[in-house]
N, C-alpha and C positions, 0 to 999 in steps of 0.2 A: 802540688803535682797534678797535672792533668791525667785523664784516663789513658790517653795515648802514650804519655811518658811512663805511666805505671805499667802498661802492657809491654812496652819496649824493655823496661828493666826486667820484667818477668821473663821475657824471651831470652835475654842475655844470660840470666841465671839458669834457665832451663837448658839452653844450649851447652853451657859449661858442665852441668851435671850429667847430661846424656853423652857428651863427647869424652868425658873422663872414662878410661877403660875400667870396666867393672863386670859384674856377673852377666848382665844382659848382653853386653858387647862380646864377651868371650863365648857366650852360648851361641850367638849368631855366627861368630867366626868358626867355632867348632863344627857346626852343622854345614856351613858353606864349604869348608875344606874337605870334610869327610863324606858329605852327601850331595854336593853340588849346589848350584845357584838356587834351584827351586826349593830345596830344603832350607837354605839360608833365608830365602824370602819368606818361607812359611813360618820359620822361627821369628822373623821380624814382624810378621802379621800378628802372631800371638802376643808378642811384646807390645805392639801398638794397641791391641785390645786391652791388655793389662794397664797401659797408660791411661786409656779412657776411663777405666774403672777407678784408678787412683784419683783422677780428677773428680769423679762423682763422690768418692769418699771424702775428698777434701772439701767439697761443697756442702756436704751434710754434717761436717764436723768431726771427722775421725781424728784430725789433729788435736781438737779440743779434748776429745775423749782420752787420747793417749797422754795428753798433758795432765789431765786430772786423775787418770788411772794409770800411772806409769808402770804398774806391775804387769800390764799387758805387753809392754814393749819387749822385755827380755825373752819370754817364750816365743814371740814372733821372730825375734832376731835369731834365736837358736834354730827354730824350724826352718827359716829361710836358708841359713848357712848349711844346715844339715842336708837339705834337699840338693843344694848345689854341690856339696861334697859328694853326695851319692852319684850325681851325674858325672862328676869328674872322675871318681873311682871306676865307674862303668866304662868310661872312655879309655882310661889307663889300662884296664884289663882286657879291652877288646883288641881284635886284630882286623881292623877295617881295611879292606882293599877296594880299589876303584877300577871299574871296568868301563868299556866304551859305551855300553848300553845302560847298565844299571849298577850302582855301587852296591856290592855285596855286603851284607851286614849293616848297612846304614839304616837310619830311622826313616820311616815313611814321612811324607810331607805333613800328613795329619797329626802324627805323633809329635813332630817337631813343632807344629802350631800349638798343640795342647801344652807341651812342655814349656814353650816360650811364654805362653799365658801364665802358667803357674810360676815360672821363674820370675816374671815381672811382678806378679801379685805378692810374692813373698820375699822380694828383694828389699833388704833393710835400708838400702840407700834411697829407695823411692819413698819409704815411710819417713825417713829423716827429712827428705825434701818437703814433703807435705807438712810435717810438724813445724819446720823452721820457716817455710816460705809462704804457704797458702794463706795463713791468717793475715799476712801483711798485704796481700794483693786482692783478696775478696772483701771489698768494702761497700757498704750500702750507699755511700755517697756517689758511687759510679753507676748506680742502677741496680736492677734485679740481680740477685746473687746467681740465679740459675743461668742468666744470660752471660754474665762474666765467666762463670765456670765453663760454659759451652765454648766460648772463645779460647779460654786457656786450654781446654781439652783438645780443640782442633790444632792449636799450636804444638801441644805435646805430641800428638799423633803425627803431625807433619814433620816435626823435627826428628822423631824416631825413624820415620820412613826415610828421610834424607840421609841420616848418619848410618843407621843400621842397614838400611836397604842398599846404600852405596857400598858398604863393607861387604855385604853378602854377594853382590854382583862382582866386585873385584876379586874376592876370595874364590868365588865360583869359577872365574876364568883361570885362576891359578891352579885350580883342580885339574885342568887339562894336562898340566905338566906332570901330574902324579900318576896318570893312567898307566904308563909303562914303567913305573918305579914303585912297586908295592911296599918296599921297605920304607921309602920316604913317606908314603901314605900312612902306614902304621905309626911311624914316628910322629907325624903331624897330629894325628888323632890323640896319641898319648901325651904329647906336649900340651895340646889344648886341654886335655883332661887334667893334667898336672896344674896348669894355670888356674883352671876353675876351682880345683881343690885348694890351692894356695890362697886364692882370693877369698874363698868361703871361710877358711880358718882365720885369716887376717881380719875379715869383717866381724866375725863372731868375737874374736879376742878384743878388738877395739871397742865394740859395743858393750861387752860385758865389763871391760875395765872402766868404761865411762859411766856405767849404770850405777 
């Protein structure tokens, strides 16, 4: 297999794992619906930075570390699921309303960025992807590992920007429909929180069952 074929196959797998609804996608959706496009994009930016960090981790052998020291995976899985459950519960308990100028009770863009970064860094799906995929695509035969990792990182960030950024913009436009309907806004925030909580519980259950 040539390097271009190898990279194309990586992109197909990457696109699939990012496009499948999960913690990162739901987090972006929740921020865009309750805080508008800017907060959705801020959350996306945080997740993109987290994706770059994951690529660096894959390049320096986190996948191998977790393979040889599997005891590290379960605490990481529980921590990631717990954090997302906390965000979900916070949304379910909140009464977010949307105004024409500034959404009351919404996160700041900076907070959305930081939480997006943390969400991505402790997302178990991302670590599973690194563990299962990265060792197959980072090969000395294709040149310096750091150069391959850089290309894979750029692909990761660009794909996240396209999928999550597009979702944030679309959901942010839908937010305009909620300005005059505070009950629908509160419901949207709480439904997003419930989905985040449900995904975190399911992820933890699946991971612990397989561990």
